C-alpha positions as CSV (number, residue, x, y, z in Angstrom):
1,M,4.1,-25.4,-3.5
2,F,6.0,-22.7,-0.8
3,K,7.1,-21.0,-4.5
4,K,3.3,-20.5,-5.3
5,I,2.7,-19.4,-1.7
6,A,5.9,-17.2,-1.7
7,K,4.7,-15.1,-4.3
8,L,0.8,-14.9,-3.8
9,R,2.0,-13.5,0.0
10,Q,4.1,-10.9,-1.9
11,A,1.8,-9.9,-4.4
12,E,-0.5,-9.2,-1.4
13,L,2.2,-7.1,0.6
14,K,2.8,-5.8,-2.5
15,S,-0.8,-4.4,-2.7
16,V,-0.9,-3.6,1.0
17,G,1.9,-1.2,0.6
18,E,0.7,0.9,-2.6
19,T,-2.7,1.0,-0.6
20,Q,-0.9,2.9,2.7
21,T,1.0,4.4,0.4
22,K,-2.6,6.5,-1.7
23,Q,-3.5,6.7,1.9
24,A,-0.8,8.7,2.6
25,A,-0.6,10.3,-0.3
26,N,-4.1,11.4,0.6
27,L,-3.8,12.4,3.9
28,N,-0.6,14.7,2.8
29,E,-3.3,16.2,0.1
30,F,-5.6,17.2,3.7
31,I,-2.9,18.5,5.5
32,K,-2.3,21.1,2.7
33,I,-6.2,21.6,2.7
34,L,-6.3,22.4,5.8
35,G,-2.8,24.7,6.4
């Protein structure tokens, strides 16, 4: 049971991390355009 929850949590955190990475990349592109 715990392992299942841990795996789901891990997948959740991974997708959140990927989203943040994408947002950071978009922000960098935006700054380049402004600069």
